[in-house]
Each structure stands twice: as C-alpha cells, then as structure tokens.
C-alpha positions in Angstrom: 43.7 9.0 11.7 40.3 9.1 13.3 39.0 10.6 9.7 40.6 8.2 7.7 39.1 5.2 9.5 35.9 6.6 10.0 35.4 7.0 6.2 36.9 3.7 5.8 34.0 1.9 8.4 31.2 3.8 6.5 33.0 2.0 3.0 33.0 -1.0 4.2 29.2 -0.6 5.5 28.3 0.5 2.1 29.8 -2.4 0.3 28.4 -5.3 2.7 25.2 -4.0 1.0 26.7 -3.9 -2.3 28.5 -7.7 -1.4 25.0 -9.1 -0.4 23.1 -7.9 -2.8 25.4 -8.7 -5.4 25.3 -13.0 -3.8 21.5 -12.5 -4.0 21.4 -11.5 -7.1 24.0 -14.4 -8.5 21.3 -16.6 -6.6 18.6 -16.0 -8.3 20.5 -15.6 -12.2 22.9 -18.3 -11.2 21.9 -20.7 -14.5 20.7 -17.6 -16.6 24.4 -15.5 -16.6 27.2 -17.2 -18.3 30.5 -17.7 -16.5 32.3 -13.8 -17.6 28.8 -12.0 -16.3 28.9 -13.5 -13.2 32.6 -12.2 -12.6 32.0 -8.7 -14.0 29.0 -8.4 -12.1 31.4 -8.0 -9.0 33.2 -5.2 -10.6 30.4 -2.9 -9.4 31.4 -3.8 -5.6 34.7 -2.7 -6.7 33.3 0.6 -8.0 31.8 0.7 -4.6 35.2 0.1 -2.5 37.0 2.8 -4.7 34.0 5.5 -4.7 32.3 5.2 -2.4 29.9 7.8 -3.0 28.1 8.8 -6.1 25.6 11.2 -8.1 22.7 11.2 -5.8 19.6 9.4 -7.6 16.3 8.5 -6.5 16.2 4.5 -7.4 19.2 4.0 -5.0 19.3 1.5 -2.8 21.0 3.5 0.0 17.9 6.1 0.1 16.4 3.5 2.1 19.5 3.4 4.7 19.0 5.2 7.9 21.2 8.6 8.2 24.8 8.2 9.6 24.8 10.7 12.4 27.8 11.1 14.6 27.8 9.1 17.8 30.5 8.2 19.1 30.8 4.9 21.1 30.7 6.7 24.2 27.3 8.3 23.3 25.9 4.6 22.7 26.7 4.0 26.6 23.8 6.6 27.4 20.9 4.5 25.5 21.8 1.5 27.8 19.1 2.9 30.4 16.7 5.1 27.8 14.5 1.7 27.3 13.7 2.7 30.9 13.7 6.3 31.3 11.7 6.7 28.1 9.5 3.3 28.0 5.7 3.8 28.8 5.9 0.2 29.8 7.9 1.0 32.4 6.5 2.1 35.8 9.4 2.3 38.1 12.4 3.6 35.7 16.0 3.0 36.8 17.4 6.1 38.5 19.8 8.4 36.8 23.5 7.6 37.5 25.8 9.6 36.6 28.8 7.5 38.2 27.7 4.3 35.9 27.0 7.2 33.2 30.8 8.3 33.5 32.9 4.9 34.2 30.5 3.7 30.8 31.3 6.3 28.7 34.9 6.5 29.8 35.5 3.1 28.9 33.6 3.0 25.4 35.8 6.6 24.7 39.3 4.7 25.5 37.8 1.5 23.1 36.9 3.9 20.5 40.3 5.4 20.8 41.8 2.2 20.4 40.0 1.1 16.8 41.7 3.3 14.2 45.5 2.1 15.4 44.3 -1.3 15.9 43.0 -0.9 12.2 46.2 0.8 11.3 48.4 -1.9 13.1 46.3 -5.0 11.1 46.4 -3.1 8.3 50.4 -2.9 8.5 50.8 -6.1 9.4 49.0 -7.7 6.3 51.3 -5.4 4.1 54.0 -6.4 5.5 53.1 -10.0 5.3 52.5 -9.4 1.3 55.6 -7.6 0.9 57.8 -10.3 3.1 56.0 -12.9 0.6 56.5 -11.6 -2.7 60.3 -10.5 -1.8 60.7 -14.1 -0.6 58.8 -15.3 -3.9 60.7 -13.1 -5.9 64.5 -14.0 -4.7 63.5 -18.2 -4.8 62.5 -17.4 -8.4 65.5 -15.7 -8.8 68.0 -18.1 -7.1 65.9 -21.8 -8.0 64.6 -20.9 -11.9 65.9 -22.6 -15.3 64.6 -21.7 -18.7 62.2 -24.2 -20.7 62.9 -26.5 -23.2 62.4 -26.0 -26.8 59.4 -28.4 -26.8 57.7 -26.0 -24.0 58.2 -23.0 -25.5 56.7 -24.2 -29.3 54.0 -24.9 -27.4 54.0 -21.6 -25.8 53.7 -19.6 -28.9 51.1 -21.9 -30.2 49.4 -21.0 -27.8 49.8 -17.3 -28.0 49.2 -17.8 -31.7 45.3 -19.2 -30.6 44.8 -16.4 -28.0 45.4 -13.6 -29.6 48.5 -12.7 -27.4 51.8 -10.9 -29.0 54.7 -9.8 -27.0 57.3 -11.6 -25.3 56.3 -13.7 -22.2 58.8 -15.5 -20.2 58.1 -19.8 -19.3 59.9 -20.5 -16.3 60.4 -23.8 -14.8 61.1 -23.8 -10.9 60.0 -25.7 -7.6 59.0 -22.5 -5.6 55.4 -22.6 -6.7 53.5 -26.2 -6.6 51.1 -25.2 -9.3 51.1 -23.4 -12.8 50.6 -19.9 -12.3 50.7 -16.0 -13.7 53.2 -13.7 -12.0 54.2 -10.6 -12.5 52.3 -7.0 -13.1 54.8 -5.3 -15.8 57.1 -8.3 -16.8 54.3 -11.4 -16.7 56.1 -14.6 -16.3 54.3 -18.3 -16.7 55.4 -20.7 -13.6 55.9 -24.4 -14.3 57.2 -27.1 -11.9 59.6 -29.1 -14.1 56.8 -32.2 -13.7 54.7 -30.7 -15.9 57.1 -32.2 -19.0 55.5 -35.5 -17.9 52.3 -34.5 -19.6 51.1 -34.4 -22.5 51.3 -31.6 -25.3 47.3 -31.3 -25.1 47.7 -31.6 -21.5 50.4 -28.4 -21.3 48.0 -26.4 -24.2 45.3 -26.5 -22.4 47.7 -25.2 -18.7 49.5 -22.5 -20.9 46.3 -21.2 -22.5 44.6 -21.1 -18.9 47.5 -18.4 -17.6 47.6 -16.8 -21.5 43.7 -16.4 -20.8 44.3 -14.9 -17.6 47.0 -12.2 -19.3 44.3 -11.4 -21.7 41.8 -10.6 -19.7 44.3 -8.5 -17.0 43.3 -10.4 -14.4 46.7 -9.7 -12.8 46.4 -6.1 -12.0 42.3 -6.7 -10.8 44.2 -9.4 -8.6 46.8 -6.5 -7.0 43.9 -4.2 -6.8 41.6 -7.0 -4.9 44.4 -7.9 -2.6 45.0 -4.1 -1.6 41.4 -3.7 -0.8 41.5 -7.2 1.5 43.9 -5.2 3.7 42.5 -1.9 3.8 39.2 -3.8 4.7 41.0 -6.7 6.8 38.3 -6.3 9.3 35.4 -7.4 7.0 34.3 -10.8 7.0 31.5 -10.3 4.3 34.0 -8.8 2.1 36.4 -11.8 2.5 34.0 -13.5 1.5 33.1 -11.6 -1.3 36.9 -11.5 -2.6 37.4 -14.7 -2.7 34.1 -15.5 -4.6 35.9 -13.2 -7.2 38.4 -15.1 -7.4 36.4 -18.6 -8.1 34.3 -16.7 -10.2 37.4 -15.4 -12.4 38.9 -18.5 -12.6 35.4 -19.5 -14.0 35.4 -16.6 -16.4 39.1 -17.6 -17.8 38.0 -21.1 -18.6 34.9 -20.0 -20.6 37.6 -17.7 -22.6 40.0 -20.4 -23.3 36.7 -23.1 -24.6 35.9 -20.0 -26.6 39.4 -20.9 -28.2 38.7 -24.8 -28.5 37.1 -26.9 -30.9 34.0 -28.3 -28.9 35.2 -31.8 -29.1 38.0 -30.0 -26.9 36.2 -29.3 -24.0 36.0 -32.7 -22.5 39.6 -33.0 -22.6 40.0 -29.2 -20.9 37.8 -30.4 -17.8 39.9 -33.6 -17.7 43.3 -31.6 -17.7 41.9 -29.3 -15.1 41.2 -32.5 -12.6 45.0 -33.4 -13.9 46.2 -30.5 -12.5 44.6 -30.4 -9.3 45.6 -34.2 -8.4 48.9 -33.7 -9.5 50.3 -30.2 -7.9 50.2 -28.7 -4.9 50.2 -25.1 -4.1 53.2 -23.0 -2.3 51.2 -21.7 1.0 53.5 -19.1 1.8 53.2 -17.7 -1.7 50.8 -14.5 -2.2 48.1 -15.2 -4.0 48.6 -15.8 -7.4 46.5 -16.6 -10.7 46.9 -20.2 -11.7 44.6 -23.5 -13.0 44.5 -25.0 -9.6 41.2 -24.0 -7.5 39.8 -25.4 -4.3 37.5 -29.1 -5.1 33.9 -27.1 -4.7 35.4 -24.3 -7.2 36.4 -27.2 -9.3 32.8 -28.8 -9.5 31.5 -25.6 -10.2 33.9 -25.0 -13.3 33.5 -28.1 -14.9 29.5 -27.9 -14.5 30.3 -24.5 -16.8 32.4 -26.0 -19.0 29.1 -28.8 -19.8 26.9 -25.5 -20.1 29.6 -23.6 -22.6 27.8 -25.2 -25.7 24.4 -23.8 -24.3 25.6 -20.3 -23.6 27.4 -20.4 -27.1 24.2 -20.9 -29.0 22.4 -18.3 -26.5 25.0 -15.7 -26.6 22.7 -12.5 -27.6 20.3 -13.6 -24.6 23.1 -13.7 -22.6 24.9 -10.8 -23.6 21.5 -8.9 -23.2 20.4 -10.3 -19.6 24.6 -9.7 -18.6 24.3 -5.9 -19.6 20.8 -5.4 -18.0 21.8 -6.9 -14.6 25.2 -4.9 -14.6 23.2 -1.3 -15.4 20.0 -1.6 -12.6 22.8 -2.6 -10.2 25.0 -0.2 -11.0 22.3 2.5 -11.2 21.2 1.1 -7.8 24.6 0.7 -6.1 26.6 2.9 -7.4 24.5 5.7 -6.8 24.3 8.0 -3.5 20.2 8.9 -1.7 19.4 11.7 -2.2 20.7 14.7 -0.1 18.9 14.9 3.4 19.4 16.8 6.7 16.9 14.0 8.6 14.8 17.4 8.7 11.4 18.2 8.4 9.5 18.8 4.8 9.4 22.3 5.7 11.5 24.7 7.8 10.4 24.8 11.5 9.0 28.4 12.3 7.5 27.5 15.7 7.8 25.7 18.8 5.6 22.3 18.6 4.7 21.0 22.0 4.0 17.8 19.8 6.9 17.1 17.7 9.4 17.9 20.5 8.0 16.2 23.6 8.0 12.7 22.3 12.3 13.3 22.0 12.8 13.8 25.1 15.6 12.2 26.4 17.8 11.5 29.9 20.9 11.5 27.9 22.9 13.3 25.2 24.3 10.2 24.1 20.9 9.3 22.8 21.6 10.5 19.4 18.5 9.8 17.6 16.2 11.5 19.5 18.5 14.3 20.3 18.9 14.7 16.3 14.9 14.7 15.5 14.7 17.4 18.4 16.8 19.7 16.7 15.1 18.8 13.6 12.3 20.2 15.0 13.4 23.1 16.1 13.6 26.5 14.1 16.2 27.0 11.6 16.3 23.1 10.9 16.5 23.3 7.5 19.8 24.9 7.4 21.0 22.5 10.0 24.1 20.4 8.8 26.6 18.4 10.8 25.8 17.3 14.6 28.6 16.4 17.2 27.7 15.3 20.6 30.0 15.4 23.8 29.7 12.5 25.6 33.3 11.4 26.5 33.6 13.6 29.6 31.7 16.6 31.4 30.5 18.7 30.8 28.4 17.0 28.4 27.3 19.0 25.4 26.1 19.4 22.1 27.3 21.5 18.8 25.0 22.2 15.8 26.4 23.4 12.7 24.1 25.4 10.7 24.8 27.2 7.0 23.1 30.9 6.6 24.7 31.1 3.0 21.8 31.9 1.0 19.8 33.6 3.8 18.9 37.1 4.2 18.9 36.6 8.4 19.6 39.3 10.4 22.2 38.3 13.3 19.7 39.6 16.3 17.1 37.1 15.0 19.8 34.3 14.6 20.9 35.2 18.2 17.5 35.5 19.9 16.1 31.9 17.6 19.4 30.4 19.3 18.8 31.4 22.6 15.1 30.1 22.9 16.3 26.8 20.6 19.0 26.0 23.8 16.2 26.7 26.7 14.0 24.2 24.5 17.0 21.7 24.1 18.2 22.3 27.7 14.3 21.4 28.8 14.2 18.0 26.9 17.4 16.9 27.5 18.2 16.2 30.7 22.0 15.9 31.2 23.3 18.4 28.3 25.3 20.7 30.0 26.7 22.9 27.1 25.3 23.6 23.5 27.2 25.2 20.9 25.6 26.5 17.8 28.1 27.0 14.8 26.2 30.0 12.2 28.2 29.6 8.8 27.8 32.3 6.5 27.1 35.3 8.4 30.3 37.0 8.3 32.8 34.6 9.7 31.5 31.7 11.5 30.2 33.4 15.1 29.5 30.4 17.7 26.4 31.1 20.1 27.2 29.0 23.3 24.8 28.6 25.8 25.7 26.7 29.5 22.6 25.3 31.4 23.9 27.4 35.1 23.3 30.3 32.8 20.4 30.1 31.0 18.8 29.2 34.3 19.1 32.0 35.8 16.2 33.4 33.7 13.6 30.7 35.3 12.4 30.4 38.7 11.8 26.6 38.2 14.3 23.8 36.8 13.5 23.9 32.6 13.8 20.2 32.8 10.7 20.2 35.2 8.5 22.3 32.6 9.0 19.1 30.1 7.7 16.6 32.4 4.3 16.7 30.4 3.4 18.3 27.4 1.1 20.5 28.7 4.2 22.0 30.6 6.7 22.1 27.9 4.0 23.6 25.8 3.5 26.7 28.2 6.8 27.2 28.1 7.7 26.8 24.5 4.6 29.7 24.5 7.4 31.8 25.5 10.0 30.8 23.0 7.6 31.3 20.6 6.8 35.2 21.2 10.0 37.2 22.0 9.5 41.2 22.8 12.6 43.6 21.0 13.4 46.4 23.3 15.6 49.2 22.4 17.6 50.8 24.3 17.5 49.0 28.1 18.1 52.5 29.4 16.0 55.7 28.3 16.4 59.3 29.2 14.1 62.0 27.9 16.9 64.0 26.7 18.0 61.4 24.5 17.6 62.8 20.9 18.4 59.4 18.7 15.0 58.2 19.5 11.7 59.4 20.8 11.2 56.5 23.4 11.7 53.1 24.2 11.5 50.9 20.7 9.3 47.7 21.4 8.8 45.1 18.6 6.3 41.7 18.8 8.6 39.0 17.1 6.5 36.2 16.9 7.2 32.5 15.2 4.1 31.7 14.0 0.6 33.7 11.9 -0.5 37.0 13.5 -2.6 39.4 12.3 -2.1 42.3 14.3 0.0 43.5 17.5 -1.8 45.7 19.9 0.3 47.6 22.1 -1.6 49.4 25.6 0.8 51.6 28.0 -0.5 52.3 31.8 1.2 55.4 31.7 3.2 57.4 29.4 2.2 57.1 25.5 2.9 55.1 22.4 4.3 56.6 19.4 5.6 55.5 15.8 8.4 56.8 14.4 9.7 57.3 11.0 13.3 57.9 11.1 13.7 58.4 7.5 11.7 61.7 7.9 12.0 62.2 11.6 7.7 62.8 11.9 6.4 61.5 15.3 2.7 60.0 15.7 0.8 61.7 18.2 1.2 59.8 21.4 -1.8 57.1 22.3 -2.2 54.5 24.9 -4.0 52.0 22.3 -2.2 51.1 19.2 -2.3 48.1 16.5 0.2 48.3 14.2 1.1 44.9 12.1 4.2 42.4 13.0 7.5 43.7 12.5 6.4 47.6 12.8 7.7 49.4 16.0 6.2 51.4 18.6 7.8 53.6 21.0 7.4 54.3 24.8 7.6 57.7 25.9 7.5 59.2 29.5 6.1 61.8 28.1 2.1 61.7 28.7 -0.5 63.3 27.0 -0.7 66.9 28.4 3.2 66.8 28.3 4.1 66.0 31.8 6.9 63.0 32.5 5.6 60.2 34.3 7.7 60.0 37.7 5.6 56.6 38.4 8.1 53.7 40.1 6.9 51.2 37.3 5.2 51.2 33.6 3.3 48.9 32.0 3.2 48.4 28.6 1.0 45.4 27.1 1.9 43.5 23.9 -1.3 41.3 22.5 -1.1 39.2 19.7 -4.6 39.1 17.5 -5.6 36.5 14.8 -7.6 37.7 11.7 -10.8 37.7 14.0 -9.6 39.7 16.6 -9.4 36.7 19.0 -5.9 37.1 21.2 -2.9 34.8 20.5 -0.3 35.8 23.5 0.0 38.7 25.3 3.3 39.9 27.3 4.0 42.8 29.4 6.9 44.9 29.5 7.7 46.7 32.9 10.0 50.0 32.7 11.4 51.1 35.9 12.2 54.8 36.8 14.8 54.8 39.0 13.4 58.5 40.2 16.2 60.7 38.6 16.4 60.8 35.2 16.4 57.3 33.3 14.0 54.5 32.6 15.2 51.3 32.7 13.5 48.2 31.1 13.2 44.8 33.2 14.9 42.5 31.6 12.6 39.0 31.8 12.6 35.5 29.6 11.1 36.5 26.4 12.2 40.1 26.5 15.3 40.5 24.3 17.1 43.8 25.3 19.4 45.7 23.7 18.5 44.8 19.7 19.1 47.7 17.7 17.3 46.3 14.5 14.3 44.1 14.3 
C-alpha cells in the first residue's frame, strides 16, 4: 500500500507542475488558440497522469526539479532543530533533545503510516458514490423513460446526417436528468425531458447537434477517464481545478464543432439556444458528471465569446493549426519527458576523502535528508550509489546505502575497506546515527556490510564526533581514512612456507609516485609468486603503489629477530620525493615462534588480495 501511495503522490506532484504550466500557457495564448486547441493542450496533462515517467530529455522541465529522496515524515521532524545546530548566525544552539526527538519522530511515523489508508479510503468512498450514482440513474431511467415521438426522431436523423454519424443512437425522454445529456459508453443515449417538445425545431436541432458532437469527438470515454483520475487524485485541489477546466474546454470545443456544420447566419441562433437551455432546464445533482449542453454561467459567457470569434478562427484556420501544433509539440517535449538520470552525485567518482567537501554537510540528525545524501555523494563510490534509505522512526537510527558494482571489477576486499572508512566518516559527521548498512549489488550475491557506532568507536580513543567539531580535526581523521596498510597474515612464523614474510602494501586514495618502506629490524623482500623468486633482504626499499613488500624476521646475517617489537614505516612520496603521509606498522614477537601484527586504525589485517 505504501509503495502505491508513494507512486500516486509522485505522479500527482508531477501532474500538478504540468497543470500549472498549461494554465499559464493558456492564459498567455488566450485569444491566439482556437477552442479545439485550448482543449487538446489538456491531453498533455492526461498523458502525464497515465505515464508520469517518459523518456529522458535535456529539455525536460523536470531537470529543474530537485531529487526526491526516500525520506520519511519522521525524518523531517529531525530537521526542525537543525537550523539551530548548523546555522552560523546562532551562537547558542538548542541542546540535542533525544526525548523530544523520539516523541516527534513517533508521532510523524504514526501519521505517515495512516496516510496510505486515508488515501485508499477516500478513493474507495468516491468510487462507491460513483457506482451508486450510476446504478441509481440507470434504474430510474429504466423505470421512468419512454420513446420519443416521430418529430424528434426525424430531427435526430437530420442531425446525424449533418454531423456525419452512422449507427443507432437512442433518443430517450425522461424526467430524471433535467438537462439534455449524452449517457452511456457502449450504447449511447441522448436524454431529453418532455418539455423539449415545446421548443422550436431549430432549437431542438441545436441541442441534438451538441450531443452528437460530443459523441463524434469521443468525449464520453474521455469523461470516464477523467472521473477515474479524479478518484485517484482526490486529495489534489490543483488537479480538481484542472479537471473542471478540461470539461469546460470540452464544452467549448464541442460548440466549435457544431458551428463548423452550421451556416454563419445560424451562429447567433445557436448562442441563443444555449441561453434557452440554461434558463429553462436544471441539472440533477445526484447524477454523475454527464455530457450536456448546460454549463455554469461563467463558462457560458466563455462559450458565447467563442461563438462570436468562430468566423475569426475559420478565416485563420492554417495559422490556428500551426500555433496549436507548435504549442502541443513544445509542451509535450518539455512536460512529458523525464529529467536526465542523476544520482545527485559529483561530476566524477570521489576517490579520496576531502575535509572541505564533507565538513559543510555535518549534521546532528539522520533525518536531515539533504545533508546526509550530499555527504554520501562526496564519499568514495558515490558514482555507483543508488537508493538511500533513512531509518528515523525508532532506535537504532540508521542509514542504508545501496551500490551497484555490476559493471566494475572492484576487489571485494577493497570494497569492504572503503565501506569501513566511509562508515567512520559518516559516524563522525552525523551525530545521532547509530547503524550504517552498505549493500553492494553485483559483487556475487548482494552482500551487506553493517557497522555500528559502538563497534567502530572501539578503534578510536576519541569520540569520532569530536574529530568533526572543526575542519582541521576532520582533516586529520580523514587523512587516516585515505591511507590504509594491507597486511597479511596477521600472525606469522618463519617456518611458514606459503609466504616469505608478512606482506605489506600501501593503499592510498589519491596520486602517489612511490611508496617507501623501511624496517627498523628484520628485512624487507619482494617476491614473485609466479616464479618463486625472492629478492635479497634490505631495510629500505621504494616501490610503486600496489606492489607489496614482505617483512621477514630473518636479519641480513641470517639471525632471527627476537626483539619484543619491530616497526615498519611506510611513507608515501610525490613526484618531487616529498612526503605525502606516513604510517607505522608494529609487529610484536610473542617470545616463542609467532610474530603478530598490531592492528590499529588504517591497518587492514588479513587481506589475502590487494
């Protein structure tokens, strides 16, 4: 139910934009479009309601619309304090209040859960009323109708010939519907009241021509379609106004068709006939919206004005056709297309952590959708991001981010390390997030990487949020995330034959010319696993990023290092040989046989692949 309601809301929003644009264009081209084209323009709105998402286009108006993220109403409740937390103009922001936040989030979540059912109930009530109204009308017509006399039937046949309509159309006299109307989709009937017999033959002819014009223009199925759409979007007052305008323009366009089969000298008489019907007949309030000659007085004035301008548009038929076609074509291209695909991502994939890019999206609340999504879009793998879901209804407050790696050859170990670093950055910059889940589609199955604040915080001495108090502190934290040492195995013995030592490789999210490894004790080796060749041990070596080095406890003299700890320093160098960053790896000797790698932030232990 929630998904259906969400789709209806999005469609209704897009259709509202289309409807407002059409109203604006119709106002600008008020006297430059004929009645037919004033009506046909509305088909753009009808098509948008049926097919809300069209082909992508650079000229689509919806390129200008902001992304509609997946945010709940509960999430919006969190943003009420955000202006105090983040505004530079507020010296003493309101304190964080989880109790208030919980109550607000709970109330918002409850209201949000009810909305789909309120919408469904409203639509169901309208549908039931419509069914009842049609059923009631059908029964009353069945019991209280009688056949027309020869005079009326003769005028009907004459009108059918003039309008170019074939087939059997019933003419029914009844007292249920108080105005001349067209009723029935499969077996159309023209409904008249007995008082029509008191009108002149010409007036009756005008009435019947109007109803036959509705039939020829296929207005009956369009009217049913409008009714269905009105039931679905019953909550949208802008669309109700648009539906009313469509029906009014339908009547004016029908008048135009009638005038096209009449002589110019008869136009004034047709206008008088409309006034006669308006003054002499009344509508039946319980009947569903039928197509008839009677209209509200404001639209009658519009119809009479169009009748006066009929000769004007007839003389300028080609110009009116060109203007109408151009208008519909442009509106279709701009309004029926969708905006170009976007993920609100940066122009290129973010490969490194930038304190300047991330700090401005620091926020106190998970529910601050705009800042949270923009923060994620400035983390590595932003170009592969898909949906973002914010879990703000209850504890633990969390975020789920979906990624698609289908068309990449990214190593799973690298994905896990990057997600781990992304989680650290998000825990630092989003104060009340407690759980983060990354879903990596296209990596074989759909593994989930889950992180909790409590577990991640164990790797840091200071609360992660303290690092993000200012941009300088955040920059220091992010430097650690940009630089990772990949180490395998975590426990090594010189007797192991599968590897000549502890493998160490530097991974840096940014440009690096060389990586310099230096060992305080033991030696550093390179190993070609394909040939089995092992280089001579040294204590300092420069290698390109991505080429691992192996630390061995066997010294250059063949003696095994038995010191309590050994340190390997890894330094990143730029093209000028200047240091970019540096990290130290501590290896602990247990006193018997094994050398253990001391795990710390920025060191990934146990990665078998680079």
